[in-house]
C-alpha positions in Angstrom: 6.5 4.5 -3.0 5.0 7.4 -5.5 6.6 10.2 -6.5 4.2 12.5 -8.1 6.3 15.6 -8.6 7.3 14.6 -11.9 10.3 12.4 -12.7 12.0 10.4 -10.0 14.5 12.8 -8.5 18.2 11.2 -8.5 19.0 12.3 -5.4 16.6 13.8 -2.4 18.0 16.1 0.3 15.3 15.7 3.5 15.9 16.3 7.7 15.8 14.1 9.9 12.4 13.6 11.0 11.5 11.9 7.0 14.4 9.1 7.3 12.7 6.0 8.1 14.8 3.1 7.3 12.1 2.0 5.2 11.1 4.8 3.1 15.1 5.1 2.8 15.2 2.1 1.5 12.5 2.2 -0.6 14.0 5.4 -2.5 16.8 3.8 -3.3 15.1 0.8 -4.4 14.0 3.2 -7.2 17.1 4.9 -7.8 16.9 7.9 -5.6 19.8 8.5 -3.3 18.5 9.7 -0.1 20.3 12.4 1.5 20.1 12.5 5.3 20.5 12.4 9.0 19.5 9.2 10.8 16.1 9.0 12.2 16.4 9.7 16.1 20.3 9.5 15.9 20.7 11.5 19.0 17.9 9.9 21.1 19.4 6.1 19.9 22.9 7.3 20.7 21.5 8.5 24.2 19.8 5.2 24.9 23.0 3.6 23.9 21.7 2.1 21.0 23.6 1.8 18.0 21.8 3.6 15.0 24.5 2.5 12.8 23.5 -0.8 12.8 22.5 -2.5 10.0 18.6 -4.0 10.7 16.5 -6.8 9.2 15.2 -5.1 5.9 18.0 -2.9 5.2 19.1 -3.0 1.5 23.1 -3.0 0.7 22.3 0.6 -0.5 20.6 1.9 2.8 23.6 0.1 4.7 26.1 2.2 2.6 23.9 5.1 3.7 23.9 4.4 6.8 27.9 3.7 7.0 28.6 7.3 5.4 26.4 8.8 7.9 28.4 7.5 10.8 31.5 9.2 9.7 31.8 12.8 11.9 31.8 14.6 8.5 29.0 12.4 7.0 26.3 14.6 6.8 28.4 17.9 5.4 29.8 15.9 3.0 26.3 14.7 2.2 24.6 17.8 2.0 27.4 19.2 -0.1 27.2 16.4 -2.5 23.5 17.0 -2.9 23.5 20.4 -3.3 26.4 20.8 -5.9 25.7 18.0 -8.2 
């Protein structure tokens, strides 16, 4: 992914519509920390799927992000960190 808005950001806060795992993995590989809810988390939970499970192609960094987002305060904490640092 190419960032055309100037220097590559250290942190990137996005909404759930833009958090496909491949995009998150690519951003994090370039050094950008992604702050976002998991893509279709509610839908996957309703279908008895585990949105927090690692999938083929997930990087270790993406796995860390997913694990943190699975915790009750994950999104709130991540958003606060993105906005205050």
